[in-house]
C-alpha positions as CSV (number, residue, x, y, z in Angstrom):
1,M,43.2,11.9,0.3
2,T,40.8,14.1,-1.6
3,Q,37.4,15.2,0.0
4,T,34.7,16.0,-1.5
5,F,31.4,18.2,-0.2
6,Y,28.3,17.2,-2.2
7,G,26.2,20.7,-2.9
8,Q,22.9,20.4,-0.5
9,I,20.3,18.2,-2.0
10,N,17.8,19.8,-4.5
11,P,15.8,17.2,-6.0
12,P,13.8,18.2,-9.6
13,A,10.1,19.2,-9.0
14,R,9.1,16.3,-10.5
15,L,5.4,15.4,-10.8
16,L,5.0,11.7,-10.1
17,M,2.2,9.9,-11.9
18,G,3.8,6.4,-11.8
19,P,2.4,3.4,-9.6
20,G,3.8,5.1,-6.3
21,P,6.1,7.1,-4.4
22,V,3.8,9.8,-5.5
23,N,4.5,13.6,-4.4
24,A,3.5,14.2,-0.5
25,H,1.4,16.5,0.5
26,P,3.0,19.8,1.9
27,R,1.0,19.7,5.0
28,V,2.7,16.5,5.6
29,L,6.1,17.4,4.6
30,R,5.9,20.4,7.1
31,A,4.6,18.3,10.0
32,M,7.9,16.0,9.4
33,A,9.8,19.5,9.9
34,A,8.9,19.6,13.5
35,D,10.8,19.5,16.5
36,M,11.9,15.9,17.8
37,L,10.4,14.8,21.5
38,G,11.7,12.0,23.8
39,Q,9.7,8.8,23.0
40,F,8.3,8.4,26.3
41,D,7.6,12.7,26.6
42,P,3.9,12.6,27.4
43,E,3.6,14.9,24.4
44,M,5.1,11.9,21.8
45,T,2.8,9.3,23.5
46,Q,-0.4,11.4,23.2
47,Y,0.8,11.8,19.6
48,M,0.9,8.2,19.2
49,N,-2.4,7.7,20.9
50,Q,-3.7,10.0,18.7
51,T,-2.6,8.3,15.4
52,M,-3.6,5.2,17.0
53,D,-7.1,6.7,16.6
54,L,-6.9,9.0,13.1
55,Y,-5.5,5.1,11.7
56,R,-8.9,3.0,13.4
57,Q,-10.6,5.9,11.4
58,V,-8.4,5.3,8.1
59,F,-8.9,1.9,7.8
60,M,-12.7,1.4,9.1
61,T,-12.1,-0.5,12.3
62,E,-12.9,-0.5,15.9
63,N,-9.5,-2.5,16.4
64,R,-7.7,-1.5,19.7
65,W,-4.6,-2.9,18.1
66,T,-4.1,0.0,15.2
67,L,-0.8,1.4,15.4
68,L,2.6,1.8,13.0
69,V,5.3,0.0,12.0
70,D,9.0,1.9,11.7
71,G,9.8,1.2,7.9
72,T,8.7,1.0,4.8
73,A,5.1,-0.3,3.8
74,R,7.4,-3.7,3.4
75,A,7.7,-4.2,6.8
76,G,4.2,-4.2,7.8
77,I,4.1,-6.8,5.4
78,E,6.7,-9.0,6.7
79,A,5.9,-7.7,10.6
80,A,2.6,-8.9,9.5
81,L,3.8,-12.4,8.6
82,V,6.4,-13.2,10.3
83,S,4.4,-12.7,13.7
84,L,1.1,-14.8,12.1
85,V,3.0,-17.4,10.5
86,E,4.7,-20.0,12.8
87,P,7.5,-22.3,10.9
88,G,6.0,-24.8,9.7
89,M,2.4,-23.5,9.8
90,K,0.4,-23.8,6.7
91,L,-0.3,-20.2,4.9
92,L,-2.5,-20.4,1.8
93,I,-1.2,-17.0,-1.0
94,V,-3.4,-15.6,-3.6
95,R,-1.1,-14.6,-6.4
96,A,-2.2,-12.6,-9.1
97,G,0.4,-10.4,-9.4
98,R,4.4,-9.7,-8.0
99,F,3.3,-9.0,-4.8
100,G,1.8,-12.3,-4.2
101,L,5.2,-13.6,-5.2
102,L,6.7,-11.1,-2.4
103,L,4.4,-12.9,0.2
104,S,5.8,-16.4,-0.8
105,E,9.5,-14.7,-0.5
106,I,8.9,-14.2,2.6
107,A,7.2,-16.5,3.6
108,S,9.3,-18.9,2.7
109,R,12.2,-17.3,4.8
110,I,9.6,-17.3,7.7
111,G,9.6,-21.1,7.0
112,A,5.9,-21.7,6.5
113,E,4.8,-24.4,4.5
114,I,3.2,-22.3,1.2
115,A,0.2,-23.3,-0.4
116,T,-0.7,-21.1,-3.3
117,L,-4.4,-19.8,-5.3
118,D,-2.6,-18.9,-8.4
119,I,-4.6,-16.2,-10.4
120,P,-3.0,-15.1,-14.4
121,W,-1.9,-11.7,-14.0
122,G,-4.8,-8.8,-14.6
123,E,-7.2,-10.9,-12.6
124,V,-8.9,-11.9,-9.6
125,A,-9.8,-14.4,-7.3
126,T,-13.7,-14.9,-6.7
127,L,-14.7,-16.2,-3.4
128,E,-15.5,-19.4,-4.6
129,Q,-11.6,-20.5,-6.0
130,V,-10.9,-18.7,-2.5
131,E,-13.1,-20.9,-0.6
132,A,-12.3,-24.1,-2.5
133,A,-8.6,-23.2,-2.1
134,I,-9.1,-23.7,1.7
135,K,-10.8,-26.5,1.7
136,A,-8.0,-28.0,-0.3
137,H,-5.2,-26.7,1.7
138,R,-6.7,-26.5,5.0
139,P,-4.3,-23.4,5.5
140,Q,-4.1,-21.7,9.2
141,V,-3.7,-18.5,7.5
142,L,-4.6,-16.7,4.4
143,A,-2.9,-13.5,2.8
144,C,-3.6,-11.7,-0.4
145,I,-3.0,-8.1,-1.8
146,H,-6.3,-5.9,-2.2
147,G,-4.7,-3.5,-5.0
148,D,-1.2,-5.0,-6.8
149,T,0.3,-2.2,-8.9
150,S,1.5,-4.8,-11.1
151,T,-1.4,-5.6,-12.5
152,T,-3.3,-2.3,-11.6
153,M,-6.3,-4.9,-10.5
154,A,-8.1,-4.4,-6.9
155,Q,-9.2,-8.2,-5.4
156,P,-12.6,-8.1,-4.3
157,L,-12.7,-8.7,-0.4
158,D,-16.1,-8.9,0.8
159,G,-17.1,-12.0,2.8
160,V,-13.0,-13.2,2.7
161,G,-13.1,-12.8,6.4
162,A,-16.8,-14.6,7.0
163,L,-15.1,-17.2,4.8
164,C,-11.8,-17.3,7.2
165,R,-13.5,-17.5,10.2
166,Q,-16.0,-19.9,9.0
167,Y,-13.2,-22.3,8.3
168,D,-10.9,-21.2,11.2
169,V,-8.6,-19.4,9.5
170,L,-6.7,-16.4,10.2
171,S,-6.3,-13.3,7.8
172,Y,-3.6,-10.8,6.2
173,V,-4.2,-8.0,4.0
174,D,-1.6,-5.7,2.0
175,A,-3.6,-2.7,1.3
176,T,-0.3,-0.9,0.4
177,A,-1.7,0.4,-2.6
178,T,-5.1,1.1,-1.8
179,L,-5.2,2.6,1.7
180,G,-6.2,6.3,1.6
181,G,-7.9,6.2,-2.2
182,M,-10.1,2.8,-2.0
183,P,-12.1,1.6,1.1
184,V,-10.1,-0.4,3.0
185,A,-13.0,-1.9,5.3
186,T,-11.7,-3.9,7.7
187,D,-14.7,-4.4,10.2
188,R,-16.6,-5.5,7.1
189,W,-14.6,-7.3,5.1
190,G,-14.1,-9.1,8.7
191,V,-10.1,-9.7,8.4
192,D,-8.0,-10.2,10.8
193,V,-4.7,-7.8,9.9
194,V,-4.3,-5.2,7.5
195,S,-1.0,-3.4,6.2
196,G,-0.9,-0.4,4.6
197,G,2.1,2.2,3.7
198,L,1.8,6.4,3.5
199,Q,3.7,6.8,0.0
200,K,0.6,6.3,-2.6
201,C,-2.8,7.6,-1.8
202,M,-2.1,8.4,1.6
203,G,0.2,11.2,0.6
204,G,2.8,10.8,2.6
205,P,6.4,9.6,2.1
206,P,7.3,6.0,2.1
207,G,8.9,4.8,5.7
208,S,5.7,3.9,8.0
209,A,3.5,1.0,7.8
210,P,-0.1,1.3,9.2
211,I,-1.1,-1.4,10.6
212,T,-4.4,-2.8,12.4
213,I,-4.9,-6.1,14.0
214,S,-8.1,-7.7,15.4
215,D,-8.2,-9.2,18.6
216,R,-8.6,-12.5,17.4
217,A,-5.1,-12.1,16.0
218,A,-3.9,-10.2,18.8
219,A,-4.8,-12.9,21.0
220,H,-2.4,-15.5,18.6
221,I,0.6,-12.8,18.3
222,F,0.7,-12.5,21.9
223,A,0.9,-16.3,22.6
224,R,4.0,-16.2,20.8
225,R,5.3,-13.2,22.9
226,H,8.8,-13.2,23.9
227,V,10.7,-10.4,26.1
228,E,13.8,-9.6,25.7
229,A,16.1,-9.8,28.6
230,G,17.4,-6.5,28.7
231,I,13.7,-4.8,29.4
232,R,12.2,-7.6,30.9
233,G,10.5,-6.9,34.2
234,S,9.7,-9.5,37.1
235,D,5.8,-9.5,36.1
236,T,6.9,-10.6,32.3
237,T,4.8,-13.6,31.2
238,D,6.0,-14.6,27.8
239,G,3.5,-16.6,25.2
240,V,3.2,-20.2,25.3
241,R,4.0,-21.2,21.2
242,A,7.0,-20.6,19.0
243,R,8.7,-17.0,19.4
244,I,8.4,-14.6,16.2
245,P,11.9,-14.9,14.8
246,S,12.5,-11.3,14.2
247,N,12.9,-8.9,17.0
248,Y,12.3,-5.4,15.2
249,L,9.1,-6.9,13.3
250,D,8.1,-8.4,16.3
251,L,4.3,-7.6,16.7
252,A,3.9,-8.7,20.3
253,M,7.0,-6.5,21.6
254,I,5.6,-3.6,19.3
255,M,2.0,-3.8,20.8
256,D,3.4,-3.6,23.4
257,Y,5.6,-0.5,22.9
258,W,2.3,1.4,21.5
259,S,0.0,0.7,24.7
260,E,-0.3,1.5,28.2
261,K,2.9,-0.8,29.0
262,R,5.2,1.3,26.6
263,L,7.6,-1.2,26.3
264,N,11.0,0.2,25.1
265,H,11.3,-1.9,22.4
266,H,12.7,0.8,19.7
267,T,12.6,4.4,19.2
268,E,9.7,5.4,17.6
269,A,10.6,7.0,14.3
270,T,9.4,10.7,15.4
271,S,9.1,12.8,11.9
272,M,7.4,9.6,10.6
273,L,4.8,9.6,13.3
274,Y,4.7,13.1,12.6
275,A,4.2,12.5,8.6
276,A,1.7,9.7,9.3
277,R,-0.9,11.8,11.6
278,E,-0.9,14.6,9.4
279,A,-1.5,12.4,6.6
280,A,-4.2,11.1,8.3
281,R,-5.6,14.1,9.6
282,I,-5.3,15.6,5.7
283,M,-7.9,12.4,4.7
284,L,-10.0,12.5,7.3
285,E,-10.7,16.6,7.1
286,E,-11.1,15.6,3.7
287,G,-13.9,12.6,4.4
288,L,-13.6,9.5,3.6
289,E,-16.2,9.4,0.8
290,A,-15.1,12.4,-0.9
291,R,-11.4,10.8,-0.8
292,F,-12.8,8.0,-2.5
293,A,-14.6,9.6,-4.9
294,R,-11.9,12.0,-5.9
295,H,-9.6,9.3,-6.5
296,A,-12.4,7.1,-9.1
297,S,-13.1,10.4,-10.6
298,A,-9.4,10.7,-11.1
299,S,-9.4,7.1,-12.7
300,K,-12.5,8.1,-14.5
301,A,-10.5,10.6,-16.5
302,M,-7.2,9.0,-17.1
303,C,-9.1,6.6,-18.6
304,A,-10.8,8.4,-20.9
305,G,-8.1,10.3,-21.9
306,L,-5.7,7.1,-22.4
307,R,-8.4,5.6,-24.7
308,A,-9.3,8.8,-26.5
309,M,-5.3,8.5,-27.7
310,G,-6.1,5.1,-29.5
311,L,-4.6,3.2,-26.3
312,D,-5.9,-0.1,-25.0
313,L,-5.9,-0.5,-20.8
314,F,-5.0,-3.6,-19.4
315,G,-7.3,-5.6,-17.6
316,S,-11.0,-5.3,-16.7
317,D,-12.7,-2.1,-15.7
318,A,-14.7,-4.5,-13.5
319,H,-11.8,-5.2,-11.2
320,R,-9.6,-1.8,-12.0
321,M,-7.7,-0.1,-9.1
322,T,-8.8,4.0,-9.1
323,N,-5.8,5.0,-8.5
324,V,-3.0,3.0,-11.0
325,T,-3.8,2.2,-14.5
326,G,-2.2,-0.1,-17.1
327,V,-2.0,0.5,-20.8
328,Y,-0.4,-1.0,-23.0
329,I,2.3,0.4,-25.2
330,P,1.4,1.0,-29.2
331,E,3.4,-1.4,-31.6
332,G,6.3,0.4,-33.1
333,I,6.5,2.7,-29.7
334,D,10.0,2.3,-27.7
335,G,8.4,2.0,-24.1
336,E,11.0,3.4,-22.1
337,R,12.1,6.5,-24.5
338,V,8.7,7.7,-23.6
339,R,8.8,7.4,-20.5
340,T,12.4,9.3,-20.7
341,R,10.7,11.9,-22.8
342,M,8.3,12.3,-20.0
343,R,11.1,13.0,-17.7
344,E,13.3,15.1,-19.0
345,D,10.9,17.3,-21.5
346,F,8.0,17.3,-19.0
347,E,8.9,16.6,-15.4
348,I,6.2,14.1,-15.0
349,E,6.9,10.4,-14.0
350,I,5.0,7.2,-16.0
351,G,5.6,3.8,-14.6
352,S,6.9,0.4,-16.3
353,A,6.4,-2.8,-15.4
354,F,7.2,-6.3,-14.1
355,G,7.6,-10.0,-15.3
356,P,5.8,-10.9,-17.7
357,L,3.9,-7.2,-18.4
358,Q,7.7,-6.3,-18.7
359,G,8.1,-3.7,-21.9
360,K,3.9,-4.7,-22.3
361,I,2.4,-1.5,-20.1
362,W,3.3,1.4,-18.5
363,R,1.7,1.9,-15.5
364,I,0.3,5.5,-14.9
365,G,-0.8,6.8,-11.4
366,A,-3.1,9.6,-10.0
367,M,-3.1,8.9,-5.9
368,G,-3.3,10.8,-2.9
369,Y,-2.2,14.3,-3.4
370,N,-1.9,13.8,-7.2
371,A,-5.5,12.7,-7.5
372,E,-6.2,16.3,-8.5
373,K,-7.5,17.0,-12.2
374,H,-4.9,19.4,-13.0
375,K,-2.3,16.8,-12.6
376,V,-4.4,14.3,-14.3
377,L,-4.6,16.8,-17.4
378,L,-1.1,17.6,-17.5
379,T,-0.4,14.4,-17.8
380,L,-2.7,13.5,-20.5
381,G,-1.4,16.4,-22.4
382,A,2.2,15.3,-21.9
383,L,1.6,12.1,-23.2
384,E,-0.1,13.1,-25.9
385,A,2.7,15.2,-27.4
386,V,5.7,12.4,-26.6
387,L,3.2,9.7,-28.5
388,R,2.7,12.4,-31.2
389,A,6.0,12.8,-31.5
390,E,7.3,9.1,-31.3
391,G,4.7,8.2,-34.4
392,H,1.6,7.5,-32.7
393,R,-0.9,9.2,-34.8
394,F,-4.6,10.3,-33.5
395,G,-6.4,13.5,-33.0
396,A,-4.6,16.5,-31.3
397,G,-5.9,17.5,-28.0
398,A,-8.2,13.4,-27.9
399,G,-6.8,12.7,-24.6
400,V,-6.6,16.3,-22.8
401,D,-10.8,16.8,-24.4
402,A,-11.7,13.2,-23.3
403,G,-10.2,14.0,-20.0
404,L,-12.4,16.7,-19.4
405,A,-15.6,15.5,-20.4
406,A,-15.3,12.7,-18.1
407,Y,-14.2,15.3,-15.3
408,G,-17.9,17.2,-16.6
409,A,-16.2,19.8,-17.8
C-alpha cells in the first residue's frame, strides 16, 4: 500500500470578509499555543473562573452561571434548547431567517411542541407581535435569534424578557453573530439564556460557545439534573423533572463542572478556553462602547461604499446588523464569479446567501479583528475592481472614496 505524507498546512493569508468565520486576532492564536494543563490543576480552574468573570462583562450580566460549552456556536444553541425544553413542552420560535429555522430543526429532534412567529426574511418582529404570539400559543419557552447573518438583520430585544416573565415563559436568545460587536445586553433585556460563539465579532476561532444562564433558568435546568453513574457520589441528588436527553450538552452537569463541585463531566477543551479567555480580554481592554462604535463605523463605511458603487442594500437600515451587510447582486452580474475573482485575485472572501436569498445577495462582513478601516477599504477597492471588470459601470474609486468619507477622512 502506497503511503502519502501530506505537507504541512500552509493556508493562504486570506482576508475573511464574509458572514463568518473571520480572521482570528493574533493574540488569540498565540494564547492557543500555550501548554496543556490538567483539568483540575489549580491554574486551570483559576483560568476557568477568570473566564466566567470575563464573559459576565461581555454578556453585560451579573449571572453567576456564565461559562463555556465546548463545541462551535451550534453546541451552545443545542445545549440551551435541550436543557430548557422537555419533550412535549411548547416552544415558541421567532423565525425570520435561516437560523430561526435551525432552532425548529433542533427543537423537533428534542420532541418539543413547536409554535412559530414567522416573519419575512429581511424584517424583524415587533414587541406587539411577540406578545400576541405568546398569548395565542401559551409556550413554556420562547427562542429567537438576535442577529441572523442569513438576512443581516438584528432583532430588537428590549422588553422581550419582561414580556416573557409576565407570562411565565423562559427565554433563550442566540447571539452567535452579535456577541462582541453589538450590545448583548442580557440583564437589560431580562432574558434567561443567551449563547454565542467566538468566530465572528469575538475575533476567535470556531470551537467554543460562551453561554450565560439566569438563576431562574438555572433552577429549571437543575430540576432536570441526572448525574451519570460513573461520577455519582453518595450525596448526589437528581432533579424531579425529565432528564436532559443529551449527555454531552447537559447544562446541569456542565454547570456542576464549572462550579465549586468540579464534577468530572468532560475534559475541558483547554486551548479553546485559552482562546475564549483571550478574546474576552481583548474586547474588555478595548472597552465595550469603543468596540461597538468600531463595528458601527465599519458598517457605516461599508454601506456608504457599496451604495456609491450603485449597489442596493438588502433590508432596512433601522435594523441592520453592524457587522454584516447584505447587498443585491446587480442584474447581469454572475455573483459566484465575482466571489471567485475576489478570492483568487485579491485573497478576499465575501459570502453568498441561503434560502430565498440564494443567488440574490452577497453578505459582506466587517467584524471582530476585521472591523478595521483599512480592511473595509481594501474590500471595497477589490470589489470595485472586480465589478468594473465584470461590466458593472460606476465612477472609478467611488466606493473607496465614499468609505473614506464615512470614516471622516
